[in-house]
Structures are given as structure tokens and as C-alpha cells.
C-alpha positions as CSV (number, residue, x, y, z in Angstrom):
1,M,9.9,4.8,-4.1
2,A,6.8,6.9,-5.0
3,H,7.7,11.2,-4.3
4,P,6.2,12.1,-1.0
5,H,4.6,15.1,-3.1
6,A,3.8,12.8,-6.1
7,M,0.0,13.9,-5.5
8,A,0.8,17.4,-5.6
9,I,2.9,17.9,-8.3
10,P,-0.4,18.7,-10.8
11,F,-1.7,21.4,-8.7
12,A,2.2,23.0,-8.4
13,A,2.5,22.7,-12.1
14,G,-1.3,23.9,-12.4
15,I,-0.9,27.7,-10.5
16,T,-2.1,30.0,-12.7
17,A,-2.6,33.7,-12.5
18,S,-6.6,33.2,-10.7
19,V,-4.8,32.0,-7.5
20,F,-3.3,35.8,-7.3
21,P,-6.1,38.6,-7.2
22,A,-5.0,41.6,-7.7
23,P,-5.1,43.3,-4.3
24,A,-7.8,46.3,-3.7
25,T,-5.4,48.2,-2.0
26,A,-3.5,48.2,-5.0
27,I,-6.4,49.6,-7.5
28,R,-6.6,53.3,-6.1
29,T,-8.6,54.4,-9.8
30,N,-11.7,53.8,-11.5
31,D,-10.0,53.4,-15.1
32,P,-10.7,49.9,-16.3
33,V,-7.1,50.6,-18.6
34,A,-5.3,50.8,-15.9
35,V,-7.1,48.9,-13.3
36,A,-5.9,45.6,-16.2
37,G,-2.6,46.8,-16.0
38,I,-2.7,46.6,-12.2
39,R,-3.7,42.9,-12.6
40,G,-1.4,41.4,-15.2
41,F,0.9,41.4,-12.8
42,A,-0.7,38.1,-11.6
43,R,0.5,36.4,-14.8
44,Y,4.3,37.4,-13.3
45,Q,3.1,35.8,-10.2
46,A,2.1,32.1,-11.5
47,A,5.2,31.5,-13.4
48,A,7.4,32.6,-9.9
49,A,5.4,30.0,-7.9
50,R,5.4,27.2,-10.5
51,T,9.2,27.7,-10.6
52,I,9.5,28.0,-6.6
53,A,6.7,24.9,-6.7
54,A,9.5,22.6,-8.8
55,M,12.4,23.3,-6.7
56,V,11.2,22.4,-3.7
57,L,9.5,19.4,-5.3
58,G,12.4,18.6,-6.2
59,V,13.9,17.5,-2.7
60,T,12.2,14.1,-1.2
61,A,13.4,14.3,1.8
62,P,11.6,15.3,4.7
63,A,11.0,19.2,4.7
64,T,13.6,21.4,6.5
65,E,13.5,25.4,7.4
66,R,16.3,25.8,5.3
67,L,14.1,24.3,2.5
68,I,11.1,27.4,3.2
69,E,14.0,29.9,3.7
70,G,15.4,28.5,-0.1
71,A,12.0,28.8,-1.0
72,L,11.5,32.5,0.8
73,N,14.2,33.3,-0.4
74,A,14.0,33.0,-4.3
75,A,10.6,34.6,-4.0
76,T,12.3,37.9,-2.7
77,T,15.0,37.4,-5.5
78,W,11.9,37.5,-8.1
79,R,10.2,40.3,-6.5
80,Y,13.8,42.0,-6.8
81,R,14.4,41.2,-11.0
82,V,10.9,42.2,-11.1
83,A,11.3,45.6,-9.8
84,E,14.8,45.7,-11.4
85,Q,13.3,45.1,-14.9
86,S,10.7,47.6,-14.5
87,G,12.7,50.8,-13.0
88,E,11.4,51.1,-9.9
89,T,12.5,53.5,-7.5
90,E,13.9,52.2,-3.9
91,L,15.6,48.9,-5.6
92,P,17.4,48.0,-3.1
93,R,14.6,48.1,-0.6
94,Y,13.3,44.8,-2.5
95,R,16.3,43.6,-0.6
96,M,16.6,45.1,2.4
97,P,15.2,43.5,5.6
98,L,12.8,45.5,7.3
99,T,14.8,46.8,10.0
100,M,11.9,49.3,11.6
101,A,8.7,48.6,12.1
102,R,5.9,49.3,9.0
103,Y,3.0,51.7,9.1
104,R,0.0,51.4,7.2
105,R,-3.3,53.6,7.6
106,I,-6.5,52.5,8.5
107,G,-9.7,53.5,8.1
108,Y,-10.8,56.8,6.0
109,V,-8.4,57.2,3.5
110,G,-8.9,60.0,1.2
111,K,-6.0,59.6,-0.5
112,A,-7.6,56.3,-1.5
113,R,-9.9,58.0,-3.6
114,E,-9.5,59.4,-7.1
115,G,-9.1,62.5,-7.7
116,A,-8.9,63.7,-4.1
117,T,-7.5,67.0,-3.2
118,W,-5.0,67.9,-0.7
119,H,-6.0,70.2,2.7
120,A,-3.5,71.5,4.8
121,P,-4.8,72.6,7.5
122,T,-6.2,69.5,8.8
123,G,-3.1,66.9,7.0
124,T,-6.1,64.7,4.8
125,Y,-7.6,64.2,1.3
126,F,-11.3,65.0,0.9
127,G,-13.8,64.1,-2.7
128,G,-12.8,62.3,-5.2
129,L,-13.8,59.1,-6.3
130,A,-13.8,56.1,-4.1
131,T,-11.9,53.3,-5.2
132,P,-11.6,49.6,-4.2
133,A,-8.6,50.5,-2.2
134,H,-10.5,53.2,-0.5
135,H,-13.9,51.0,0.3
136,T,-10.9,48.4,1.4
137,L,-9.0,50.3,3.9
138,G,-12.4,51.8,5.5
139,L,-13.7,48.3,6.1
140,F,-10.3,47.0,7.8
141,G,-10.7,49.9,9.6
142,R,-14.6,49.0,11.1
143,Y,-12.3,45.2,11.8
144,A,-10.2,47.3,13.5
145,V,-12.7,49.2,15.8
146,N,-14.8,46.3,16.0
147,R,-10.7,44.1,17.8
148,F,-10.9,47.3,20.4
149,A,-14.2,47.3,21.0
150,E,-14.3,43.0,22.4
151,A,-11.2,43.8,24.1
152,E,-13.1,46.3,25.8
153,S,-10.1,48.3,26.5
154,C,-9.4,51.9,26.5
155,R,-5.9,51.6,25.1
156,D,-4.5,53.1,22.2
157,T,-2.4,49.9,21.0
158,L,-3.6,46.3,20.5
159,R,-1.0,44.3,20.1
160,N,-1.4,40.7,18.1
161,Q,-0.5,38.0,20.2
162,L,1.4,34.8,18.0
163,V,0.4,31.8,19.8
164,L,3.3,28.7,18.8
165,G,2.1,25.1,18.7
166,N,4.5,24.4,22.1
167,G,2.3,27.2,23.5
168,S,4.7,29.8,23.5
169,V,3.2,33.4,22.8
170,I,5.7,36.4,20.8
171,A,4.0,39.9,20.3
172,G,3.3,40.5,17.0
173,G,1.8,43.4,14.8
174,A,-0.1,46.2,16.4
175,L,-3.4,48.4,16.2
176,L,-2.8,52.0,17.3
177,R,-5.4,54.9,17.3
178,R,-6.1,58.4,18.3
179,S,-3.1,59.3,20.5
180,A,-0.6,56.2,19.5
181,A,-2.0,56.9,16.3
182,A,-1.0,60.1,16.3
183,D,3.0,60.1,17.4
184,V,2.9,57.5,14.2
185,A,1.2,60.2,11.6
186,D,3.9,62.6,13.1
187,L,6.3,60.1,12.4
188,V,5.6,59.3,8.7
189,R,5.1,63.1,7.8
190,R,9.3,63.5,9.1
191,S,10.5,60.2,7.9
192,A,8.4,61.1,4.4
193,A,10.1,64.4,4.2
194,L,13.2,62.9,5.0
195,R,13.2,61.0,2.1
196,G,12.0,63.7,-0.1
197,E,8.7,62.1,-1.1
198,T,7.0,63.7,-4.0
199,G,3.2,64.4,-2.7
200,E,1.6,65.1,0.8
201,P,1.4,62.0,3.2
202,E,-1.9,62.0,5.0
203,T,-1.4,62.1,8.7
204,G,-4.6,64.0,9.8
205,G,-8.1,63.2,10.2
206,N,-9.1,59.8,12.7
207,A,-6.1,58.4,11.9
208,M,-6.4,54.3,13.2
209,Y,-2.8,52.3,11.9
210,A,-1.9,48.5,11.4
211,V,1.8,48.6,12.3
212,S,4.3,45.0,12.3
213,A,5.8,43.1,14.6
214,P,8.8,45.0,16.7
215,P,12.2,44.4,14.7
216,A,13.5,42.6,18.3
217,D,10.5,40.1,17.4
218,S,10.7,39.7,14.3
219,E,13.5,37.1,13.7
220,T,11.3,35.2,16.0
221,I,8.3,35.1,13.7
222,N,9.9,34.1,10.8
223,R,11.5,30.9,12.6
224,A,7.9,30.5,13.4
225,A,7.0,30.7,9.5
226,T,9.7,28.6,8.3
227,T,9.1,26.2,11.0
228,A,5.8,26.0,10.7
229,L,5.8,25.7,6.7
230,A,8.3,22.8,7.1
231,D,6.0,21.0,9.1
232,A,3.4,21.7,6.9
233,L,4.9,20.3,3.8
234,N,5.6,16.9,6.1
235,A,2.3,17.1,7.7
236,A,0.9,16.9,3.7
237,A,3.9,14.1,2.9
238,D,1.8,12.1,6.2
239,N,-1.3,12.5,3.9
240,D,-2.4,14.9,6.9
241,I,-3.8,17.4,4.8
242,D,-6.2,19.0,8.0
243,T,-2.7,19.7,10.0
244,A,-1.0,20.4,6.4
245,S,-3.8,23.2,5.9
246,R,-3.9,24.6,9.6
247,L,0.2,25.3,9.7
248,W,0.1,27.0,6.1
249,A,-1.9,29.3,7.4
250,F,-0.3,29.5,10.5
251,G,3.2,30.5,8.3
252,A,1.4,32.7,6.5
253,Y,0.0,34.8,9.7
254,C,4.0,35.0,10.5
255,L,4.9,35.8,7.4
256,Y,2.6,39.2,7.5
257,Q,3.4,40.2,11.2
258,A,6.6,40.3,10.4
259,P,7.5,41.6,6.5
260,R,10.9,40.4,5.2
261,T,12.1,43.0,3.3
262,A,11.2,47.1,3.1
263,R,9.8,46.2,-0.1
264,G,7.5,43.6,-2.1
265,S,7.0,41.0,0.8
266,D,3.3,41.3,0.0
267,A,4.2,40.0,-3.5
268,A,6.8,37.7,-2.2
269,C,5.1,36.1,0.3
270,R,2.1,35.6,-2.3
271,V,3.8,33.6,-4.9
272,A,6.0,31.5,-2.2
273,L,2.6,31.0,-0.3
274,A,1.1,29.9,-3.4
275,A,3.9,27.7,-4.3
276,L,3.8,25.7,-0.6
277,G,0.2,25.7,-0.6
278,A,0.1,23.5,-3.8
279,I,2.0,21.2,-2.0
280,A,0.4,21.1,1.6
281,L,-2.8,22.1,0.3
282,R,-2.9,19.2,-2.5
283,R,-5.2,21.7,-4.4
284,I,-4.1,24.6,-6.3
285,P,-4.4,27.1,-3.7
286,W,-6.3,30.6,-3.4
287,L,-5.2,33.6,-1.9
288,P,-7.3,36.5,-1.1
289,H,-6.8,39.9,-2.1
290,D,-6.4,41.1,1.4
291,I,-4.5,38.6,2.6
292,D,-2.2,40.8,4.3
293,L,-4.6,43.4,5.6
294,R,-6.1,39.9,7.4
295,A,-3.2,39.0,8.7
296,Q,-2.8,42.4,10.3
297,V,-5.8,43.8,11.6
298,L,-7.2,40.3,12.7
299,E,-6.6,38.0,15.3
300,Q,-4.2,34.5,15.0
301,T,-7.6,31.9,15.4
302,V,-10.0,34.5,13.0
303,F,-7.0,34.6,9.9
304,V,-6.3,30.9,9.7
305,E,-10.0,29.8,10.0
306,Q,-10.9,32.6,7.7
307,L,-7.8,31.2,5.7
308,I,-8.8,27.6,5.1
309,A,-12.6,28.2,4.5
310,T,-11.1,29.3,1.5
311,H,-10.4,26.1,0.7
312,H,-13.8,25.0,1.4
313,R,-15.9,26.9,-1.3
314,E,-15.6,28.2,-4.5
315,S,-13.1,31.1,-4.7
316,P,-13.4,34.3,-7.4
317,A,-10.4,34.6,-9.9
318,T,-10.3,38.2,-9.8
319,T,-11.0,40.8,-7.3
320,G,-11.6,44.6,-7.8
321,A,-14.8,45.1,-6.4
322,A,-15.7,46.8,-3.2
323,P,-15.0,43.6,-0.5
324,R,-18.1,43.2,1.6
325,D,-19.0,42.7,5.1
326,D,-19.7,39.6,5.4
327,K,-16.1,38.1,4.6
């Protein structure tokens, strides 16, 4: 009997570093040697994705949530091992489940500029040279401003809504501005002090934040992700690639709404999504360098359509240049 995913085997085996363009938010320098080092991480991601894809392809029965959990856990374990071998600090956080919301400053982030100077009276960094991280965070700040405008709301919190296949709705992550962002800035400052972090967190200025889903909803969102990804593999086995693509993209959205670990979840998600995407899409997937920010800032329908669209056009293999406004 033929393997249900026989057509996907060559694609899974062909996952290369080009699938993993370096996130621009990780590039906070203009030094070409340093940038090359950041981009080099993609080789490790590709090797891990090929291993996980082979593991999934070793199961010929219909895909289950347990199989997807195994793939996600394998990606988390891989990220932990890489951190361990690299001597990274706060190693336990690469395995520690995320039990509180994660906040990410977007919009103008002076700290993302190379050589910026700390200005204590305003709680901001100024000067320095723009970097890919600075451009990208600014771009998604503008996207967030547009979402508030489209919602025609005077509120300071805009919550993402995840609509499941059965029509039920889960509260996802949120965008924060004005007083809500100011409250988060104070929380970030106090948390950094408690952890004894060096350097000053940027908390002043016209701050905006993208925040992950409420911890109380994270388990439900992660379950929705595993269900969608399992259904994507089963749809692909039935040669319904359009349905598989949509389910895979929705699974990606869920994973980024509710990160699974305190650190390293972005890289682990990319590895798992590449492995599962090679099977579900019947082609080598390509993950946008800013896939995490897209999921955090864009609405579900917009994110899903954009991610599907990346597989209907030729995509660049690497990134590092400033993102464009016409994405």
C-alpha cells in the first residue's frame, strides 16, 4: 500500500536554509559579518525540520493531535539543545511553559537602532542608525494603527478573535496603545528590574505593544492548533491541498497567538511549521521572516490569506532588507 504522503517525501527531504529567512527583528546591526552569523542559524533549523518531517512521515495512519504534539515537542527540545550547546542564559526558559502574557513593543523602537543612546528623562533611545529590526517594528506599528482605525474604536485594547471550524470563538492576543500600553511599559520596567537585567528597557515615547493570548485561553488555542495541523495532514492525504493549506495556515496563526514556552518558541514554531508544511502543502514551504509579527498584529483572515499567498508566487530565500509596505 502506498504511503499516504508519498508525494510529500521529496519535499520534506528538500527543506533547506532558504525556508528560514532570518527574522528582521533579530537583525539589530548593520555589520555584514554579524548579519551573516544571524542568517547562519537557518542551517540548524533546516536540519531539525527534516528530522521532524521524517518522524511524521514514519506514521502511515491518519494524523492525530498526539502526532502533532510530538512534532511540536520535538521542535521545542531541539531549540533547548541548541541553547544548551550555545551556552545561552536562562536555559530553563526554553522548556518552561509560558504562564503569563508576553509583551512585544512595536512602532518606533529606538533600542532597535544601532548605536542608539539611552535618554532617561523620556525613557527612550534616540539617535543611531536604522536596522532591519527598526524598520520592521515600525512597519507593524503602522499596521496596528490602521487596525485601530478600521475598528473605529476609542478603546486602548484591540483583541484578536480566533474563529474555529465549528464557529466558536476564542480570545487571542491583543494590540495595546495609549494608557493600556503605558501600564504594560511600567510592568516591563519592573519585571526587568526583578530579573536583574542589564540595560534599560524602552518604556517611554508613544509606545504600542502586541501581547500574546491570555494564559487562561492558551491551552484551548494550542489544542486548536494541533487539531488544525492534524486535519491539514489528513486533508493532504486525501489530496485536498487547498483545505490542507488553509488548515496549516490557521494552525500557524494559533501557535503564534499563544507561544508554548517562555523563550525560543518562535524558532521552534518555524521548524515545526516547515516540517508539517512540506507534508501538508506538497511543496517546500517558505516562511515569511516576519511570520510571528504578522500573526500577532494582523487579523486571522488576513494572516491566513497572506500565508497561503506566499506559496503561489516565487519567494525570496533570505531577508535582511527593510520590509516593504506593500506586503
